[in-house]
TORKOL-4160 file (C-alpha; in steps of 0.2 Angstrom, whole numbers, padded with zeros to 4 digits, m for minus):
356
<pt num="1" X="0219" Y="0045" Z="0102"/>
<pt num="2" X="0220" Y="0039" Z="0084"/>
<pt num="3" X="0229" Y="0024" Z="0078"/>
<pt num="4" X="0235" Y="0019" Z="0061"/>
<pt num="5" X="0242" Y="0004" Z="0053"/>
<pt num="6" X="0261" Y="0002" Z="0053"/>
<pt num="7" X="0270" Y="0008" Z="0038"/>
<pt num="8" X="0276" Y="m0006" Z="0026"/>
<pt num="9" X="0294" Y="m0006" Z="0019"/>
<pt num="10" X="0287" Y="m0003" Z="0002"/>
<pt num="11" X="0276" Y="0012" Z="0007"/>
<pt num="12" X="0291" Y="0019" Z="0016"/>
<pt num="13" X="0302" Y="0017" Z="0000"/>
<pt num="14" X="0288" Y="0024" Z="m0011"/>
<pt num="15" X="0287" Y="0039" Z="0000"/>
<pt num="16" X="0306" Y="0043" Z="0000"/>
<pt num="17" X="0310" Y="0037" Z="m0018"/>
<pt num="18" X="0315" Y="0050" Z="m0031"/>
<pt num="19" X="0305" Y="0051" Z="m0047"/>
<pt num="20" X="0318" Y="0041" Z="m0057"/>
<pt num="21" X="0318" Y="0027" Z="m0043"/>
<pt num="22" X="0299" Y="0026" Z="m0044"/>
<pt num="23" X="0300" Y="0024" Z="m0063"/>
<pt num="24" X="0313" Y="0011" Z="m0061"/>
<pt num="25" X="0302" Y="0001" Z="m0048"/>
<pt num="26" X="0287" Y="0003" Z="m0060"/>
<pt num="27" X="0297" Y="m0004" Z="m0075"/>
<pt num="28" X="0303" Y="m0018" Z="m0064"/>
<pt num="29" X="0286" Y="m0023" Z="m0059"/>
<pt num="30" X="0278" Y="m0020" Z="m0076"/>
<pt num="31" X="0291" Y="m0024" Z="m0089"/>
<pt num="32" X="0279" Y="m0021" Z="m0104"/>
<pt num="33" X="0276" Y="m0003" Z="m0100"/>
<pt num="34" X="0293" Y="0003" Z="m0108"/>
<pt num="35" X="0289" Y="m0006" Z="m0125"/>
<pt num="36" X="0271" Y="0001" Z="m0125"/>
<pt num="37" X="0278" Y="0018" Z="m0122"/>
<pt num="38" X="0290" Y="0016" Z="m0137"/>
<pt num="39" X="0276" Y="0009" Z="m0148"/>
<pt num="40" X="0265" Y="0024" Z="m0144"/>
<pt num="41" X="0279" Y="0036" Z="m0147"/>
<pt num="42" X="0283" Y="0028" Z="m0164"/>
<pt num="43" X="0265" Y="0029" Z="m0169"/>
<pt num="44" X="0264" Y="0047" Z="m0164"/>
<pt num="45" X="0280" Y="0052" Z="m0174"/>
<pt num="46" X="0275" Y="0043" Z="m0190"/>
<pt num="47" X="0257" Y="0050" Z="m0190"/>
<pt num="48" X="0264" Y="0067" Z="m0186"/>
<pt num="49" X="0277" Y="0066" Z="m0201"/>
<pt num="50" X="0263" Y="0059" Z="m0212"/>
<pt num="51" X="0253" Y="0075" Z="m0208"/>
<pt num="52" X="0268" Y="0085" Z="m0213"/>
<pt num="53" X="0269" Y="0076" Z="m0230"/>
<pt num="54" X="0285" Y="0067" Z="m0227"/>
<pt num="55" X="0287" Y="0053" Z="m0240"/>
<pt num="56" X="0272" Y="0041" Z="m0241"/>
<pt num="57" X="0268" Y="0042" Z="m0222"/>
<pt num="58" X="0251" Y="0050" Z="m0225"/>
<pt num="59" X="0246" Y="0031" Z="m0229"/>
<pt num="60" X="0253" Y="0025" Z="m0212"/>
<pt num="61" X="0236" Y="0026" Z="m0203"/>
<pt num="62" X="0226" Y="0019" Z="m0218"/>
<pt num="63" X="0217" Y="0003" Z="m0214"/>
<pt num="64" X="0226" Y="m0006" Z="m0228"/>
<pt num="65" X="0243" Y="m0002" Z="m0220"/>
<pt num="66" X="0238" Y="m0006" Z="m0203"/>
<pt num="67" X="0231" Y="m0023" Z="m0208"/>
<pt num="68" X="0248" Y="m0026" Z="m0217"/>
<pt num="69" X="0257" Y="m0022" Z="m0201"/>
<pt num="70" X="0247" Y="m0034" Z="m0191"/>
<pt num="71" X="0249" Y="m0048" Z="m0204"/>
<pt num="72" X="0268" Y="m0045" Z="m0205"/>
<pt num="73" X="0269" Y="m0049" Z="m0186"/>
<pt num="74" X="0262" Y="m0067" Z="m0188"/>
<pt num="75" X="0278" Y="m0077" Z="m0191"/>
<pt num="76" X="0290" Y="m0067" Z="m0180"/>
<pt num="77" X="0277" Y="m0065" Z="m0167"/>
<pt num="78" X="0273" Y="m0083" Z="m0166"/>
<pt num="79" X="0291" Y="m0089" Z="m0165"/>
<pt num="80" X="0294" Y="m0075" Z="m0152"/>
<pt num="81" X="0283" Y="m0085" Z="m0140"/>
<pt num="82" X="0294" Y="m0100" Z="m0140"/>
<pt num="83" X="0310" Y="m0088" Z="m0138"/>
<pt num="84" X="0302" Y="m0079" Z="m0124"/>
<pt num="85" X="0299" Y="m0095" Z="m0113"/>
<pt num="86" X="0317" Y="m0100" Z="m0117"/>
<pt num="87" X="0324" Y="m0083" Z="m0112"/>
<pt num="88" X="0314" Y="m0083" Z="m0096"/>
<pt num="89" X="0324" Y="m0098" Z="m0090"/>
<pt num="90" X="0340" Y="m0088" Z="m0094"/>
<pt num="91" X="0343" Y="m0098" Z="m0110"/>
<pt num="92" X="0343" Y="m0093" Z="m0128"/>
<pt num="93" X="0338" Y="m0102" Z="m0144"/>
<pt num="94" X="0348" Y="m0099" Z="m0160"/>
<pt num="95" X="0340" Y="m0114" Z="m0169"/>
<pt num="96" X="0322" Y="m0108" Z="m0168"/>
<pt num="97" X="0322" Y="m0102" Z="m0187"/>
<pt num="98" X="0331" Y="m0118" Z="m0193"/>
<pt num="99" X="0319" Y="m0130" Z="m0184"/>
<pt num="100" X="0304" Y="m0120" Z="m0190"/>
<pt num="101" X="0310" Y="m0121" Z="m0208"/>
<pt num="102" X="0314" Y="m0140" Z="m0206"/>
<pt num="103" X="0296" Y="m0143" Z="m0199"/>
<pt num="104" X="0287" Y="m0134" Z="m0212"/>
<pt num="105" X="0298" Y="m0142" Z="m0226"/>
<pt num="106" X="0294" Y="m0159" Z="m0218"/>
<pt num="107" X="0275" Y="m0156" Z="m0218"/>
<pt num="108" X="0275" Y="m0149" Z="m0235"/>
<pt num="109" X="0285" Y="m0163" Z="m0243"/>
<pt num="110" X="0273" Y="m0175" Z="m0235"/>
<pt num="111" X="0257" Y="m0166" Z="m0242"/>
<pt num="112" X="0264" Y="m0161" Z="m0259"/>
<pt num="113" X="0255" Y="m0169" Z="m0273"/>
<pt num="114" X="0263" Y="m0184" Z="m0281"/>
<pt num="115" X="0261" Y="m0176" Z="m0298"/>
<pt num="116" X="0272" Y="m0162" Z="m0294"/>
<pt num="117" X="0290" Y="m0162" Z="m0300"/>
<pt num="118" X="0305" Y="m0168" Z="m0290"/>
<pt num="119" X="0295" Y="m0175" Z="m0275"/>
<pt num="120" X="0302" Y="m0186" Z="m0261"/>
<pt num="121" X="0296" Y="m0204" Z="m0258"/>
<pt num="122" X="0284" Y="m0198" Z="m0244"/>
<pt num="123" X="0274" Y="m0186" Z="m0255"/>
<pt num="124" X="0255" Y="m0188" Z="m0256"/>
<pt num="125" X="0250" Y="m0190" Z="m0238"/>
<pt num="126" X="0234" Y="m0183" Z="m0229"/>
<pt num="127" X="0237" Y="m0164" Z="m0226"/>
<pt num="128" X="0231" Y="m0165" Z="m0209"/>
<pt num="129" X="0242" Y="m0179" Z="m0205"/>
<pt num="130" X="0256" Y="m0170" Z="m0213"/>
<pt num="131" X="0254" Y="m0154" Z="m0202"/>
<pt num="132" X="0253" Y="m0165" Z="m0186"/>
<pt num="133" X="0269" Y="m0174" Z="m0192"/>
<pt num="134" X="0278" Y="m0157" Z="m0195"/>
<pt num="135" X="0273" Y="m0151" Z="m0178"/>
<pt num="136" X="0279" Y="m0167" Z="m0170"/>
<pt num="137" X="0296" Y="m0166" Z="m0179"/>
<pt num="138" X="0298" Y="m0148" Z="m0173"/>
<pt num="139" X="0294" Y="m0154" Z="m0156"/>
<pt num="140" X="0307" Y="m0168" Z="m0156"/>
<pt num="141" X="0320" Y="m0156" Z="m0164"/>
<pt num="142" X="0318" Y="m0143" Z="m0150"/>
<pt num="143" X="0317" Y="m0157" Z="m0137"/>
<pt num="144" X="0334" Y="m0162" Z="m0143"/>
<pt num="145" X="0340" Y="m0145" Z="m0138"/>
<pt num="146" X="0333" Y="m0148" Z="m0120"/>
<pt num="147" X="0340" Y="m0165" Z="m0118"/>
<pt num="148" X="0358" Y="m0160" Z="m0123"/>
<pt num="149" X="0356" Y="m0145" Z="m0111"/>
<pt num="150" X="0349" Y="m0154" Z="m0096"/>
<pt num="151" X="0358" Y="m0171" Z="m0098"/>
<pt num="152" X="0376" Y="m0164" Z="m0101"/>
<pt num="153" X="0374" Y="m0147" Z="m0093"/>
<pt num="154" X="0379" Y="m0138" Z="m0110"/>
<pt num="155" X="0376" Y="m0120" Z="m0112"/>
<pt num="156" X="0360" Y="m0116" Z="m0122"/>
<pt num="157" X="0370" Y="m0104" Z="m0133"/>
<pt num="158" X="0382" Y="m0117" Z="m0139"/>
<pt num="159" X="0369" Y="m0131" Z="m0141"/>
<pt num="160" X="0357" Y="m0121" Z="m0151"/>
<pt num="161" X="0371" Y="m0114" Z="m0161"/>
<pt num="162" X="0376" Y="m0132" Z="m0166"/>
<pt num="163" X="0358" Y="m0137" Z="m0170"/>
<pt num="164" X="0356" Y="m0122" Z="m0180"/>
<pt num="165" X="0369" Y="m0129" Z="m0192"/>
<pt num="166" X="0362" Y="m0147" Z="m0191"/>
<pt num="167" X="0344" Y="m0143" Z="m0195"/>
<pt num="168" X="0349" Y="m0131" Z="m0209"/>
<pt num="169" X="0360" Y="m0144" Z="m0217"/>
<pt num="170" X="0346" Y="m0158" Z="m0215"/>
<pt num="171" X="0333" Y="m0147" Z="m0223"/>
<pt num="172" X="0345" Y="m0144" Z="m0238"/>
<pt num="173" X="0350" Y="m0163" Z="m0239"/>
<pt num="174" X="0333" Y="m0171" Z="m0236"/>
<pt num="175" X="0322" Y="m0159" Z="m0246"/>
<pt num="176" X="0334" Y="m0155" Z="m0260"/>
<pt num="177" X="0333" Y="m0136" Z="m0257"/>
<pt num="178" X="0317" Y="m0136" Z="m0267"/>
<pt num="179" X="0303" Y="m0123" Z="m0264"/>
<pt num="180" X="0286" Y="m0130" Z="m0264"/>
<pt num="181" X="0273" Y="m0118" Z="m0271"/>
<pt num="182" X="0255" Y="m0117" Z="m0263"/>
<pt num="183" X="0247" Y="m0124" Z="m0279"/>
<pt num="184" X="0257" Y="m0140" Z="m0277"/>
<pt num="185" X="0249" Y="m0144" Z="m0260"/>
<pt num="186" X="0231" Y="m0147" Z="m0254"/>
<pt num="187" X="0222" Y="m0131" Z="m0249"/>
<pt num="188" X="0223" Y="m0136" Z="m0231"/>
<pt num="189" X="0241" Y="m0133" Z="m0230"/>
<pt num="190" X="0238" Y="m0114" Z="m0234"/>
<pt num="191" X="0223" Y="m0113" Z="m0222"/>
<pt num="192" X="0230" Y="m0101" Z="m0210"/>
<pt num="193" X="0234" Y="m0089" Z="m0224"/>
<pt num="194" X="0215" Y="m0087" Z="m0227"/>
<pt num="195" X="0210" Y="m0069" Z="m0225"/>
<pt num="196" X="0193" Y="m0061" Z="m0220"/>
<pt num="197" X="0187" Y="m0043" Z="m0217"/>
<pt num="198" X="0181" Y="m0034" Z="m0201"/>
<pt num="199" X="0176" Y="m0017" Z="m0207"/>
<pt num="200" X="0190" Y="m0009" Z="m0217"/>
<pt num="201" X="0203" Y="m0021" Z="m0209"/>
<pt num="202" X="0209" Y="m0037" Z="m0216"/>
<pt num="203" X="0214" Y="m0051" Z="m0205"/>
<pt num="204" X="0221" Y="m0069" Z="m0207"/>
<pt num="205" X="0217" Y="m0085" Z="m0198"/>
<pt num="206" X="0236" Y="m0086" Z="m0194"/>
<pt num="207" X="0235" Y="m0070" Z="m0185"/>
<pt num="208" X="0220" Y="m0077" Z="m0174"/>
<pt num="209" X="0230" Y="m0092" Z="m0171"/>
<pt num="210" X="0245" Y="m0082" Z="m0165"/>
<pt num="211" X="0234" Y="m0071" Z="m0154"/>
<pt num="212" X="0226" Y="m0087" Z="m0146"/>
<pt num="213" X="0244" Y="m0094" Z="m0143"/>
<pt num="214" X="0248" Y="m0078" Z="m0134"/>
<pt num="215" X="0233" Y="m0079" Z="m0123"/>
<pt num="216" X="0236" Y="m0097" Z="m0119"/>
<pt num="217" X="0254" Y="m0095" Z="m0114"/>
<pt num="218" X="0251" Y="m0079" Z="m0105"/>
<pt num="219" X="0239" Y="m0089" Z="m0094"/>
<pt num="220" X="0251" Y="m0103" Z="m0092"/>
<pt num="221" X="0265" Y="m0092" Z="m0087"/>
<pt num="222" X="0255" Y="m0082" Z="m0074"/>
<pt num="223" X="0242" Y="m0094" Z="m0069"/>
<pt num="224" X="0249" Y="m0111" Z="m0067"/>
<pt num="225" X="0262" Y="m0120" Z="m0057"/>
<pt num="226" X="0273" Y="m0123" Z="m0073"/>
<pt num="227" X="0274" Y="m0105" Z="m0076"/>
<pt num="228" X="0279" Y="m0101" Z="m0058"/>
<pt num="229" X="0293" Y="m0114" Z="m0060"/>
<pt num="230" X="0299" Y="m0107" Z="m0076"/>
<pt num="231" X="0301" Y="m0089" Z="m0068"/>
<pt num="232" X="0309" Y="m0097" Z="m0053"/>
<pt num="233" X="0321" Y="m0107" Z="m0063"/>
<pt num="234" X="0326" Y="m0092" Z="m0073"/>
<pt num="235" X="0328" Y="m0081" Z="m0058"/>
<pt num="236" X="0339" Y="m0092" Z="m0047"/>
<pt num="237" X="0340" Y="m0111" Z="m0052"/>
<pt num="238" X="0349" Y="m0115" Z="m0036"/>
<pt num="239" X="0336" Y="m0108" Z="m0025"/>
<pt num="240" X="0322" Y="m0116" Z="m0036"/>
<pt num="241" X="0331" Y="m0133" Z="m0034"/>
<pt num="242" X="0331" Y="m0130" Z="m0015"/>
<pt num="243" X="0313" Y="m0126" Z="m0015"/>
<pt num="244" X="0309" Y="m0143" Z="m0022"/>
<pt num="245" X="0307" Y="m0138" Z="m0041"/>
<pt num="246" X="0315" Y="m0151" Z="m0053"/>
<pt num="247" X="0325" Y="m0138" Z="m0063"/>
<pt num="248" X="0330" Y="m0151" Z="m0076"/>
<pt num="249" X="0312" Y="m0156" Z="m0079"/>
<pt num="250" X="0306" Y="m0138" Z="m0081"/>
<pt num="251" X="0320" Y="m0134" Z="m0093"/>
<pt num="252" X="0317" Y="m0149" Z="m0104"/>
<pt num="253" X="0298" Y="m0145" Z="m0104"/>
<pt num="254" X="0302" Y="m0127" Z="m0109"/>
<pt num="255" X="0311" Y="m0133" Z="m0125"/>
<pt num="256" X="0298" Y="m0147" Z="m0129"/>
<pt num="257" X="0284" Y="m0134" Z="m0128"/>
<pt num="258" X="0293" Y="m0122" Z="m0138"/>
<pt num="259" X="0295" Y="m0135" Z="m0151"/>
<pt num="260" X="0276" Y="m0136" Z="m0152"/>
<pt num="261" X="0275" Y="m0117" Z="m0155"/>
<pt num="262" X="0289" Y="m0118" Z="m0168"/>
<pt num="263" X="0279" Y="m0132" Z="m0177"/>
<pt num="264" X="0263" Y="m0121" Z="m0178"/>
<pt num="265" X="0273" Y="m0107" Z="m0184"/>
<pt num="266" X="0279" Y="m0117" Z="m0198"/>
<pt num="267" X="0261" Y="m0121" Z="m0203"/>
<pt num="268" X="0257" Y="m0102" Z="m0202"/>
<pt num="269" X="0272" Y="m0098" Z="m0213"/>
<pt num="270" X="0266" Y="m0109" Z="m0227"/>
<pt num="271" X="0249" Y="m0100" Z="m0226"/>
<pt num="272" X="0257" Y="m0083" Z="m0225"/>
<pt num="273" X="0269" Y="m0086" Z="m0240"/>
<pt num="274" X="0258" Y="m0098" Z="m0250"/>
<pt num="275" X="0274" Y="m0109" Z="m0251"/>
<pt num="276" X="0286" Y="m0119" Z="m0241"/>
<pt num="277" X="0304" Y="m0113" Z="m0244"/>
<pt num="278" X="0321" Y="m0118" Z="m0236"/>
<pt num="279" X="0326" Y="m0100" Z="m0238"/>
<pt num="280" X="0312" Y="m0092" Z="m0229"/>
<pt num="281" X="0316" Y="m0079" Z="m0216"/>
<pt num="282" X="0335" Y="m0081" Z="m0215"/>
<pt num="283" X="0336" Y="m0067" Z="m0201"/>
<pt num="284" X="0321" Y="m0075" Z="m0191"/>
<pt num="285" X="0332" Y="m0080" Z="m0176"/>
<pt num="286" X="0339" Y="m0063" Z="m0173"/>
<pt num="287" X="0322" Y="m0055" Z="m0176"/>
<pt num="288" X="0314" Y="m0066" Z="m0162"/>
<pt num="289" X="0327" Y="m0062" Z="m0150"/>
<pt num="290" X="0326" Y="m0044" Z="m0154"/>
<pt num="291" X="0307" Y="m0044" Z="m0151"/>
<pt num="292" X="0309" Y="m0052" Z="m0134"/>
<pt num="293" X="0323" Y="m0040" Z="m0128"/>
<pt num="294" X="0314" Y="m0025" Z="m0135"/>
<pt num="295" X="0298" Y="m0032" Z="m0126"/>
<pt num="296" X="0306" Y="m0030" Z="m0109"/>
<pt num="297" X="0310" Y="m0049" Z="m0106"/>
<pt num="298" X="0327" Y="m0050" Z="m0097"/>
<pt num="299" X="0341" Y="m0059" Z="m0105"/>
<pt num="300" X="0346" Y="m0065" Z="m0088"/>
<pt num="301" X="0330" Y="m0074" Z="m0085"/>
<pt num="302" X="0316" Y="m0073" Z="m0072"/>
<pt num="303" X="0307" Y="m0057" Z="m0078"/>
<pt num="304" X="0296" Y="m0053" Z="m0093"/>
<pt num="305" X="0279" Y="m0054" Z="m0100"/>
<pt num="306" X="0272" Y="m0061" Z="m0116"/>
<pt num="307" X="0262" Y="m0045" Z="m0119"/>
<pt num="308" X="0279" Y="m0036" Z="m0120"/>
<pt num="309" X="0285" Y="m0048" Z="m0133"/>
<pt num="310" X="0270" Y="m0045" Z="m0144"/>
<pt num="311" X="0273" Y="m0026" Z="m0142"/>
<pt num="312" X="0291" Y="m0029" Z="m0146"/>
<pt num="313" X="0286" Y="m0038" Z="m0162"/>
<pt num="314" X="0274" Y="m0023" Z="m0166"/>
<pt num="315" X="0288" Y="m0011" Z="m0163"/>
<pt num="316" X="0300" Y="m0020" Z="m0176"/>
<pt num="317" X="0286" Y="m0020" Z="m0189"/>
<pt num="318" X="0280" Y="m0003" Z="m0186"/>
<pt num="319" X="0298" Y="0004" Z="m0186"/>
<pt num="320" X="0302" Y="m0005" Z="m0202"/>
<pt num="321" X="0286" Y="0001" Z="m0211"/>
<pt num="322" X="0287" Y="0018" Z="m0205"/>
<pt num="323" X="0305" Y="0021" Z="m0210"/>
<pt num="324" X="0301" Y="0013" Z="m0227"/>
<pt num="325" X="0286" Y="0024" Z="m0230"/>
<pt num="326" X="0297" Y="0039" Z="m0225"/>
<pt num="327" X="0309" Y="0034" Z="m0240"/>
<pt num="328" X="0324" Y="0029" Z="m0229"/>
<pt num="329" X="0336" Y="0016" Z="m0235"/>
<pt num="330" X="0335" Y="m0002" Z="m0228"/>
<pt num="331" X="0352" Y="0002" Z="m0219"/>
<pt num="332" X="0344" Y="0015" Z="m0208"/>
<pt num="333" X="0330" Y="0003" Z="m0203"/>
<pt num="334" X="0343" Y="m0010" Z="m0198"/>
<pt num="335" X="0353" Y="0004" Z="m0188"/>
<pt num="336" X="0337" Y="0009" Z="m0179"/>
<pt num="337" X="0333" Y="m0009" Z="m0174"/>
<pt num="338" X="0351" Y="m0011" Z="m0167"/>
<pt num="339" X="0350" Y="0005" Z="m0157"/>
<pt num="340" X="0334" Y="m0001" Z="m0150"/>
<pt num="341" X="0341" Y="m0017" Z="m0144"/>
<pt num="342" X="0356" Y="m0009" Z="m0136"/>
<pt num="343" X="0344" Y="0003" Z="m0127"/>
<pt num="344" X="0333" Y="m0011" Z="m0122"/>
<pt num="345" X="0347" Y="m0021" Z="m0114"/>
<pt num="346" X="0354" Y="m0005" Z="m0105"/>
<pt num="347" X="0337" Y="m0002" Z="m0098"/>
<pt num="348" X="0335" Y="m0020" Z="m0092"/>
<pt num="349" X="0352" Y="m0018" Z="m0083"/>
<pt num="350" X="0346" Y="m0002" Z="m0075"/>
<pt num="351" X="0329" Y="m0010" Z="m0070"/>
<pt num="352" X="0338" Y="m0025" Z="m0062"/>
<pt num="353" X="0346" Y="m0014" Z="m0049"/>
<pt num="354" X="0330" Y="m0013" Z="m0040"/>
<pt num="355" X="0331" Y="m0021" Z="m0024"/>
<pt num="356" X="0318" Y="m0034" Z="m0020"/>
């Protein structure tokens, strides 16, 4: 008489599920699979069109183009880390771009040479101290969001919409809406824009810092108690509270830690653009949200991976470059991104119907 182990509920479901249900369950468990598939499809399409001689797409897979694609992900990709951990708690941060610009202008105005024109009273400071101060200011600014949200139970959307205007105005008022060029600052300020070659490809130190941050936060979210609490709060804050998690403390820590990432992104931006400008990346808030959503992180919180966010960032840049090389107008590129966002949210709704 032979014996076998009892069949689990998961195994029973897997045996009875339709192919679409299996896909749905897989995407629920591995939310980064869908953006990876989209990125692969885009690459195949653009490479194929290049072989057919469409526009300048024959240059798409050249090392110079691929290097530029990677470098273009640095600013959005870094800020998208901060946006991801906020959205994982079922929040959203509309002030990320404003805080980043405020932080980078703060550090640039500290480090700018006193011999430059139209400088503030705090110019001429040690550049390393200036960078640290800029990151600290960004952290405090983002922590203000967290404080208002947890102390007064205000919706993150409303709070960050308000601080978006506040920090945009403070940047213009305090720093005279002046762009500081790289030559007006010590070389240390543009350090993360330093490029180097690996074979035919060109990389920057800013790209390495961004990838390091992805590694650190991917581990923090998946391998630490803090990360477990972030997912729990985003999935069901009431249940998280009942299980002993201090929900308000977790939420505040998320915004404070996001501020550190935003400050680092400000330093990366100076290196990437070789300047500090109050007008840099006006659409950066929407771009970070787009990257996170396309990357498979649920706007309702509790589900998503940072690898998906990185893939979402790559999708945006690859799509923009590909359509540009194909000779299409900017309007079509914006249209394509909009369609992707709507599809990504629709897929997320569909995936959420999977029963735990």
